[in-house]
C-alpha positions in Angstrom: 11.7 -6.5 -35.3 14.2 -5.0 -37.4 17.9 -4.3 -36.6 17.4 -0.9 -35.3 14.8 -2.0 -33.0 17.1 -4.6 -31.4 19.6 -2.1 -31.2 17.5 0.2 -29.1 15.7 -2.2 -26.9 19.3 -3.7 -26.1 20.5 -0.4 -25.2 17.3 0.7 -23.3 17.1 -2.6 -21.1 20.7 -2.8 -20.2 20.8 1.0 -19.4 17.7 0.6 -17.0 19.0 -2.3 -15.1 21.9 -0.7 -14.7 20.7 2.5 -13.3 18.6 0.3 -11.1 21.5 -1.5 -9.5 23.4 1.8 -9.3 20.3 3.7 -7.4 19.8 0.6 -5.2 23.6 0.4 -4.1 23.4 4.2 -3.4 20.3 3.9 -1.3 21.5 0.8 0.5 24.7 2.8 1.6 22.6 5.5 2.7 20.0 3.5 4.6 22.7 1.4 6.2 24.4 4.4 7.4 21.2 6.0 8.9 20.3 2.8 10.6 23.5 1.6 11.7 23.1 2.8 15.4 19.6 1.2 15.5 20.9 -2.1 14.4 23.9 -1.9 16.9 21.4 -1.2 19.9 19.1 -3.9 19.2 22.2 -6.4 19.1 21.4 -7.6 15.5 23.8 -10.0 13.7 25.0 -9.3 10.2 22.7 -12.4 9.0 19.8 -10.7 10.1 20.8 -7.2 8.7 21.4 -9.0 5.3 18.1 -10.6 5.6 16.4 -7.6 6.0 17.9 -6.0 2.9 17.0 -8.9 0.8 13.4 -7.8 1.4 14.1 -4.0 1.7 15.6 -4.0 -1.9 13.1 -5.5 -3.9 10.8 -2.9 -2.5 12.7 -0.2 -3.2 13.2 -1.4 -6.9 9.7 -1.5 -7.1 9.1 1.9 -6.1 11.8 3.5 -8.3 11.0 1.5 -11.6 9.0 4.4 -13.5 11.4 7.0 -12.2 14.4 4.7 -13.3 12.8 4.1 -16.7 12.6 7.6 -17.3 16.2 8.4 -16.5 17.5 5.3 -18.6 15.2 6.9 -21.5 16.7 10.1 -21.3 20.2 8.9 -21.0 19.8 6.4 -24.2 18.1 9.1 -26.3 20.5 12.0 -25.5 23.5 9.6 -26.1 21.8 8.5 -29.6 21.1 12.3 -30.4 24.7 13.3 -29.4 26.1 11.0 -31.9 23.6 11.9 -34.4 21.8 8.6 -34.6 18.6 10.1 -34.0 18.8 12.3 -37.1 20.1 9.4 -39.3 17.2 7.3 -38.3 14.5 10.1 -39.1 16.3 11.2 -42.2 16.0 7.7 -43.6 12.1 8.0 -43.6 11.4 6.5 -40.3 8.4 8.6 -38.4 9.0 9.7 -34.8 6.0 7.4 -33.8 7.9 4.5 -35.5 11.4 5.6 -33.7 9.6 5.3 -30.4 8.0 1.9 -30.9 11.3 -0.1 -29.6 11.1 2.1 -26.4 7.6 1.2 -26.0 8.4 -2.3 -26.5 10.9 -2.1 -23.8 8.6 -0.4 -21.4 5.7 -2.8 -21.8 8.4 -5.8 -20.9 9.1 -3.7 -17.7 5.6 -2.9 -17.3 4.4 -6.3 -17.0 7.2 -7.6 -14.9 6.7 -4.6 -12.4 3.3 -5.1 -12.3 3.4 -8.9 -11.3 6.2 -8.2 -8.7 4.3 -5.1 -7.3 1.2 -6.9 -7.2 1.9 -10.2 -5.9 5.6 -11.1 -5.4 7.3 -8.2 -3.5 4.2 -7.8 -1.1 5.0 -11.5 0.3 8.7 -10.3 1.2 7.4 -7.1 2.6 5.5 -9.1 5.5 8.8 -10.1 6.7 10.4 -6.3 6.1 7.6 -4.6 7.9 7.7 -6.9 10.6 11.5 -6.4 11.2 11.1 -2.5 11.1 8.3 -2.7 13.6 10.2 -4.9 15.8 13.7 -3.2 15.6 13.5 0.2 14.1 10.2 1.7 15.4 9.3 2.6 19.0 7.1 0.2 21.0 3.3 0.7 19.9 0.5 1.6 22.0 -3.0 1.3 20.7 -4.4 4.6 22.2 -7.5 5.1 20.1 -10.5 5.3 22.1 -14.6 4.9 21.4 -13.8 2.6 18.8 -16.9 1.4 16.7 -16.8 -1.5 14.4 -19.5 -3.0 12.2 -18.8 -6.8 12.8 -21.8 -8.1 10.4 -24.7 -6.7 9.0 -26.8 -4.7 11.5 -24.4 -5.7 14.2 -22.2 -3.2 15.8 -19.4 -3.5 18.2 -18.1 -0.9 20.6 -15.3 -0.4 22.9 -14.4 2.6 25.0 -10.7 1.5 24.9 -8.2 -1.1 24.3 -4.8 -2.1 25.7 -2.8 -3.9 23.0 -0.3 -5.3 25.7 -2.9 -7.0 27.8 -5.0 -7.6 24.8 -7.9 -6.2 27.0 -10.9 -3.8 25.8 -13.0 -1.7 28.2 -16.5 -1.0 28.4 -17.4 -3.3 25.6 -21.0 -3.5 23.8 -22.2 -5.6 21.1 -25.6 -4.3 19.4 -27.8 -6.0 16.9 -30.6 -4.0 15.2 -33.2 -4.8 12.8 -35.2 -2.5 10.8 -33.5 0.2 12.8 -34.6 -1.1 16.0 -32.5 -2.5 18.9 -33.4 -6.3 19.3 -30.2 -7.5 21.3 -27.3 -6.1 23.3 -24.6 -7.9 24.8 -22.1 -5.6 27.1 -19.3 -6.4 29.5 -17.0 -4.1 31.7 -13.8 -5.8 30.4 -13.1 -8.3 27.4 -10.0 -10.2 27.3 -8.3 -12.6 24.6 -7.5 -16.0 25.9 -4.5 -17.1 24.0 -4.8 -20.7 25.1 -8.6 -21.0 23.8 -8.5 -18.2 21.1 -11.3 -16.7 22.0 -12.5 -13.7 23.8 -13.4 -13.8 27.6 -16.2 -11.3 28.8 -16.1 -10.2 32.5 -19.1 -9.0 34.4 -21.4 -9.2 31.3 -25.0 -9.0 30.5 -27.3 -9.6 27.5 -30.6 -8.0 26.8 -33.1 -9.4 24.3 -36.0 -7.6 23.5 -39.5 -9.3 22.8 -37.5 -12.7 23.2 -38.1 -13.4 19.4 -34.1 -13.7 18.9 -33.7 -15.9 22.0 -32.3 -18.9 19.6 -30.3 -16.4 17.3 -27.4 -15.4 19.4 -25.1 -12.8 17.5 -22.0 -14.8 19.2 -21.2 -18.4 20.2 -21.3 -18.2 23.9 -20.6 -20.7 26.6 -21.4 -19.4 30.2 -19.1 -21.0 33.0 -19.9 -19.1 36.1 -22.8 -17.5 38.2 -25.6 -16.7 35.7 -28.7 -15.2 36.6 -32.0 -14.4 34.8 -34.7 -12.0 34.9 -37.8 -12.3 32.3 -40.3 -10.0 31.5 -42.9 -10.1 28.6 -41.2 -7.7 26.6 -37.5 -8.3 27.6 -35.1 -10.8 28.9 -31.9 -10.3 30.7 -29.3 -12.6 31.5 -26.1 -11.6 33.5 -22.7 -13.5 34.8 -19.2 -13.1 35.8 -17.4 -14.6 32.9 -18.2 -15.9 29.2 -16.3 -17.1 26.6 -17.2 -15.8 23.1 -16.0 -16.1 19.5 -16.1 -12.6 17.6 -15.0 -11.8 14.3 -12.5 -9.4 15.4 -8.8 -10.5 16.5 -6.0 -8.9 18.7 -3.9 -8.3 15.6 -6.4 -5.8 14.3 -5.5 -3.6 17.5 -1.7 -4.2 16.8 0.6 -1.6 14.8 -0.7 -0.9 11.3 2.6 0.6 10.0 2.7 0.2 6.5 0.4 -2.8 6.6 -0.7 -2.2 3.0 3.1 -3.1 1.8 2.6 -6.6 2.8 -0.5 -7.0 0.9 -1.3 -8.5 -2.6 -3.5 -7.0 -4.9 -6.1 -9.8 -4.1 -5.6 -9.2 -0.3 -5.9 -5.1 -0.6 -9.0 -5.7 -2.3 -10.3 -8.2 0.3 -9.1 -6.0 3.1 -10.7 -2.7 1.8 -14.1 -4.4 1.2 -13.5 -5.6 5.0 -12.9 -2.1 6.3 -15.7 -0.4 4.5 -18.3 -3.1 5.9 -17.0 -2.3 9.3 -17.3 1.5 8.8 -13.5 1.6 9.6 -11.3 4.8 9.0 -8.2 5.1 7.5 -9.4 2.9 4.3 -8.0 5.6 2.0 -4.4 4.5 2.4 -4.8 1.1 1.1 -7.2 2.4 -1.6 -4.3 4.7 -2.6 -1.9 1.8 -2.6 -4.3 -0.3 -4.6 -4.7 2.4 -7.3 -1.0 3.0 -7.4 -0.2 -0.5 -8.3 -2.6 -0.4 -11.2 -1.7 3.0 -12.2 2.1 2.4 -12.2 2.2 0.3 -15.7 0.7 3.5 -17.4 3.1 5.9 -15.5 6.0 4.0 -17.0 4.5 4.3 -20.6 3.9 8.1 -19.8 7.3 8.6 -18.7 9.0 6.7 -21.5 7.2 8.8 -23.8 8.2 12.1 -22.2 11.8 10.9 -22.0 12.0 10.0 -25.7 10.7 13.6 -26.4 13.2 15.5 -24.0 16.0 13.6 -25.1 15.7 13.1 -28.9 16.9 16.6 -29.8 20.5 17.4 -30.0 21.8 19.7 -27.5 24.6 22.3 -27.4 25.2 21.7 -23.8 25.7 18.1 -24.6 23.8 14.8 -22.9 24.5 16.4 -19.3 21.8 19.0 -19.6 19.5 16.6 -20.9 19.9 14.2 -18.2 19.8 17.2 -15.5 16.3 18.1 -17.2 15.5 14.5 -16.8 16.1 14.5 -13.0 14.2 17.7 -12.7 11.2 16.3 -14.3 11.7 13.1 -12.2 11.6 15.3 -8.9 8.6 17.2 -10.1 6.6 13.9 -10.8 7.6 12.6 -7.3 6.5 15.9 -5.8 3.1 15.7 -7.5 2.5 12.1 -6.7 3.5 12.7 -2.9 1.4 15.6 -2.7 -1.9 14.3 -4.2 -1.2 10.8 -2.4 -1.3 13.0 1.0 -4.4 14.7 -0.1 -6.1 11.3 -0.7 -5.0 9.8 2.7 -6.5 12.9 4.4 -9.7 12.6 2.8 -9.3 15.8 0.6 -9.6 13.8 -2.7 -11.1 10.5 -3.8 -8.0 8.3 -3.9 -8.8 7.0 -7.4 -8.6 10.3 -8.8 -5.5 11.6 -6.7 -3.4 8.6 -7.7 -4.1 9.2 -11.9 -3.8 13.2 -11.5 -0.1 13.1 -12.1 -0.4 10.6 -14.8 -2.9 12.9 -16.4 -0.9 16.2 -15.9 2.5 14.4 -17.4 0.2 12.9 -20.1 -1.0 16.2 -21.2 2.4 17.8 -20.9 4.0 14.9 -23.0 1.2 15.5 -25.8 2.2 19.4 -25.8 5.8 18.9 -25.8 5.4 16.4 -28.7 4.1 19.0 -31.2 7.2 20.9 -30.8 9.9 18.2 -31.1 11.9 18.1 -34.5 10.8 14.9 -36.4 
């Protein structure tokens, strides 16, 4: 690494971290001003508020890293161009690609740290942040979905007409087991309630129907009958009924609580596992988690693309000074954010596959960078 590389990397990284700190300070002031009434209404202490922002700021820092590195690149390059440093470097025989090399080294350093933080470290702090926002900043959550269908195991399907998350009770419950597309066992109940002491579900006014009796010893749930059981057996079917039944199901009341930005509190490993669970159950809303997963994988590439574009935008000496180039950098940053949010909305709505929607802004800006590179003086 030559002296010029050390010089550029030092200025590049110091500018990046300075811009991050400035933006975090501005965002904190704006956010605090906006939420002050809610803090006062919830009667929160200064320690609780500071605890929230200790988790809030790393999350925001992770979000703004690609845009911040673009702004830092534009600022450093434009300052060097204004002082004729870029012209001197290129006139000495250094190629433009070689001139970009130290910027890419700095971007690689930031990309590795950003990927590790966003993938595994920040999600753990986000759990507390999301919990705080749900408890104090959001309105009380009511689970209002109806006709809930969940695949709890291969060929085993759960249905509830409705669920009340305050009483932790579901209504018109059924659990059906199929084999070779034929119903072989069905457990139904008028009401199902979570027992907080036993950590099990209790079925009220239940009945089990088994066809052919071949699955009599292979119950889909672990069950204990404790009152008023009656049986009726025929050559082809068997019925069992009762008033109350303790049963262990693979679902938990937490699955019916607020899922507000739940993906923010998941590491990459947890996201992969949870997406697999949602797909196995045939659940809706899996696109939001897939978008988050692919965004974390694409973010390091975004950093390289925006660094490359930033060098191209700001390496030419402008008569308008550095202010014009920095303003252009902010405009391009705004356009990138607009594209990212637009295609993310398309993916979450199911209009585009998540993996494609996440990569479209990178591809478009990558092509634009290559086009701009052809016309940059070098």
